[in-house]
N, C-alpha and C positions, 0 to 999 in steps of 0.2 A: 310698693316701692317708695323709697324716700326721695323727696325733692328738697328737703330742708333738714339741717342738722345744726347742732350748736356745740361749741367748745369754749376754750379760754383764749382770748386774743392777746398777742404779744407784739408790740411795735406795729400795730395796724392802726394808723392814724386816719386814713380815709378808706372808703370802700375799694376793695381789690377786685378787679375784673380780670379773670384769667382762664386759661385752658389747662386742665389737669393732665399730669403725666406720672407714671410710676417709674420712669427711668431717672436715675440720679445723674445721668450725663448732662453736660451743658445743653441748655435749651435756648430760651430767649426771654425777653423782658415781659412776656405775658404768660409764661408757664408757671404753674403751681405744682410743686413736687409733692407726691403722696408718699409719706413715710409711715409704714404700719406701726412700728414699735419704737422708733426713736429717730433723731435727726443726726446726720453726719456732721462732723466738725468741719470737714472740707466743704466749702460752699461756693457755688458759682454765683457771683453777685449779679449776673444777668437775669437770674430767676426772679420772678415776682414775689414768691413767698413759698411757704410749705404748710401742709396739713399733716397732723399726726395724731395717732391714738395714744401716744406716750403721756404719762401722767405728769411729767415735768420736763423742763428744758435741760440740755446737757450742761449748761453753765448759766450763771446769773446774768452775765454780760452778753448773752446771745444777741446779736445785733440785727437780725433779719426778721421780716414779718412772718409770724407763725400763728396758726390756730392749733392749739394742742388740747389734750383731753377730749378729743372727739370720740363719741361712742363707737363709731365704726366708719370705715371708708369703703365698705363693700358696694354701696350704691353708686359710687363714682367710677366711671370708665374712661379710658384713654380718649382724650379729645373733648370731653365734656366741658362746656363753658359754665363757670360759676361766678358768683359775687360773694365776697366775705366782708363783713362790716366790723367796726371797732368793738362791738359787743360780743363778737364771736359767732354770730349767725352766718351760716353758709347756705346759700340758695343755689340750686342747679337751674340754670337758665335755658340751656340748649344741650341736647344729647344727639350726636350725629347718627347713632344707631337706632333712634326712635322715629316713628312716623307721627308722633303725637306731641310735637313741640308747640307751645304757646307762650306768648309774651304777655305777662300781666302788666298792664300799663298804668293802672290806677286802682285804688280800693274805694274811691268815691263813687257815688251813684245818685241819680235823681229819682230813682224808684227804690222801693223797699219790699221786694216780692216776698210773699208769705213762705215760699219754698226756696229762697235764695241759698245756694250752696256756698257762696262767698259773701257773707254779710258785709255791707258797706261800712267804711270808717270815715268819719268826718275830719279829714286832714288833707291838706294840699300837698300831694306827693308828686305833682306834675314835673317839677324841675328835676327831682332825683331820677325818675324813670326816663324822662326825656334825654338827659345827659348819658344815662347808662346805655340806652339802646342806640343812641347815635354812635357810641363807641363799639357796641357789640355787633350790630348788623353788618358793617363792612367786613367783619372777620368771619362771618358764617360761610359754610361751604356753598359754593355756587350751584351744586347739584341737589340742594335741598328740595324735596318734592313739595312740601306744604308747611306753612306756619300759621298758627292761629293768633289772633289779637283778642285779648279778653280783659275783664275788669271785675268789679266796678263797671262804669260806663265810659268806654274809650273816648266818646265824642266830647266829654267834659274837658278834654285837652284844648278845646277850641281850635284855633287855626293850626296849632302845633300838631293836631291829629293828622292834618293833611301833609305836614312836613314829615311825619313818621311814615305815612304811606308812600310818600315820594322817595324816601330813603330806601325803603324795602323794594320799590319798583326799580330803582336805579341799580342797586347792588345785587338783587336776586331776581333778575328779569324772567327767569324760567320757573320761579317758585309760585305755587298757588297760595293765595292768602284768604283766610277765612276770619272775618271780623264779627265778633259777637257784640251786638249793640241793641238797645231797646228801640232805636229808630226815632226817638222823640225829637232829637235835635234837627232832623231833616224836615220837620214841619215848617221850618223857616226856609223859603226857597233859595236864599243866597247860600245857605249851608249845603243844601243838596247840589246847587250849581257848582260849588267848589269841588265836590266829589266828582261830578261829571267832567270838570276840567282836567282831572288826572288821567282820564282815558285808561284806566287800570282794568283791563279785561280779565286779568287773572285774580281779581279780588271779588269775593262774594260776601255779602252782608247777611248774617243770620239774625233775624228779627223776630221776637216772640209776639204772638197774638193769641189770647186765651179765651176769647168769646166773641160772638157777633153782637153782644149787648154791652154797651159802654160801661154800665155800672158793675158788671161782673169782672170785666178786664181790669177796671180801675181798682176794684177791691183786691184782686189777686196781686197786683203790683203795688198797691197801697199808695197811689198817686192820682190826684184829681186831674181830669182831662187827659190822662195818658192815652186812652183809646183813640180819641180824636187826633191827638198829636201823632201817634204811631201810624194811623191810617193815612193821614195827610202826608206824613213823611214817606210812606211807601209809594204814594202816587207821585210825589216829587222826584223820588229816586227813579221811578219808571220813566218819567219824562226825560231824564238824563241817561237812559239806557244802562242803568246799573243792574248787576246780577244780584238777585235777592232769594233768600231762603226764609220761609216762614217756619217758626218753631212753636210747637204746642206741647206744653208739659201736661201729662195726663194725671189728673187727681180728682178728688171728689167734687171740686168746684168747676172743673172744666168738662167733665164727662157728660152732664145732663144735656148740654147744647152742642155736643161735638158734631153731630150731623148738620145742625144749622150753621155751625162755624165753617164746616166744609163747603156748604152751599154759598156762604158769604165769600169765602176765598175764591171759589170758582167764578162767581158773578162779578165781584168787585176787584179782585186781584189776580186776574188770569195771566198776568205777565210774570209771576214769580217762577223761578226756575225749579224750585224744590220745596216740598212740604214735609217736615219731619215731626212725627208724633213720638214724644219722648217719655220714657218711664221716669218715675220720681226718684230722686236721689235723697237719701236720708242723711243729709249734711246741713250745716249752717242753721238756718231758721226752721227747717223742716221738722226736726224732733220736737220743737216747741209748739208747732202747729199741726202735729200729726193727727189729732182727732178730727180736725176739719178737712184734712187733706187725704189721708190714706184710704185707698180702696184697692183691694186685691185685683191685679191685672186680669185674672180669670173672670171676675165679675163684670168687667167692661169690654170683654172681647167682642160682644155683639155690636155695641155702639162703635167701637174702633173699626170693626170690619165694614160697617155701613159707610162710615166716613171715607175709608180707603177706597171702597168700591166706587163711591160717587166721584171722587177726584180722578182715580186712575182710569175709569171708564170714559172720562172726558179728556183724556190725554195729558193729565198732569202727572209729574214725577213725584212719587210719594214713598216714604220710608218709615219704618218703626225703629226707634233707637232705644237702647238701654233696657231691653226686655228679652229674657231668655226664651228659647224655643219651647220649652216644656209648659210655659204659661200662655202660649198662643195656639189656636187651632191650626192644624197643618195648612189650611187654606190661606193663612196669612204669613207663612214662613218665607215666601218669596219677597216680602217687603222688609223682613228683619235684617238689620245690619249689625256688624261687629263694631259698635260705635264708642264703647267706653275706653277712655284713654288708658294706655298700658300701665301707668303709674298708680291707677286706682281700680284696676280690673282684677277680679278674683273669680274663682270657681269654688263653690261650696263642696263639702264632703260628698254629698249626694251626687254631685256632678262627675266625680272621678270614674264612675262605672257607666256613664251615659254614652250611648252609641253615636250621638250626634254632637258630642262636646266640641269637636273641631270646627263645626259649622256655627256653633252657638257663641253669642257675644258675652255670655256669662253675666256677672253681677258687679255692682259697685261694691267696694270694700265695706261701705257702711251697711250693706245688706246683711251682715252677720247678725245685726241686732233686730232688724225688721225686714221680713220678706214674706212672700206668699206662702200660705198653708198648703198650696197645691204643688210645690216644688217636687219633682220626681225625675229619676233617671229614666231615659227612654231606651 
């Protein structure tokens, strides 16, 4: 599923934030009309703009904001929120029919993980995203179940990070929030204290920890002292009663000490609400580091099972993400979750005749190039 497309911009001077509609009837000043084959001459000037697959405009002096020559409009649905820029890029920000909505708040990061699926970019995009989401969030449906915050590293917003969370809390008080962060900024007690001051009980922080040995974790995230900052940050967050999830990406560098990491989590981080063991996504940096990262999930099933048993037998909430059922022994199926976001979730040809497809989380779209040799229909 597409979340990004590109066409040719006409009279788009500033980013256009709007909600799409396929109805040509008068809408309002934040509606973007979707015109499959062409644009009508009769135009309601209250509309924000229009998107079309047409190869040209109906006339040279067409006066309204338009993105034309778009490859397709099929991925856009009624009520989707989008932003279009003067270069013709159209990004989908929020889909009311989806349960996998996330707001990308920055592409900067203070880590550089070997398997990062969203490689960081060294540019200050804080102002752009801050202004964009201050406008978007008040317009989102109040009955939204969950929203994610992701990056890059969201806490690089500094104090504006807490402004963003405050806006979400005020406008979507019944919505669960899941923030993906490396947790390093919370090593500073004052930053963790600001998080505590929000009293945001619907917010959970998903923080990665890749080893119980500092040098292994620091190597995986390619950042010196990252392990100590992350662990210190986790303890500071616990001090302020924050909800925390630990995320462990499973690959050749994390598997050898997986059981020891589980012991470390139980002994040193017993306050965490959830531990997720996550399959590798072949995106971003991963293809470039595949030789040192890739290990067939079937090969680490024993180590994974031991780590899960250790934590679950001691009362901790654990899950397996991003791993299809056919690659797990049946004894671990109860931990497996359908976790892959709908816009990048696929089932391979072999899956179509599988008897447990409906219970299975499937694959990342990137798995068409690299996946287990043990894939099979059950």
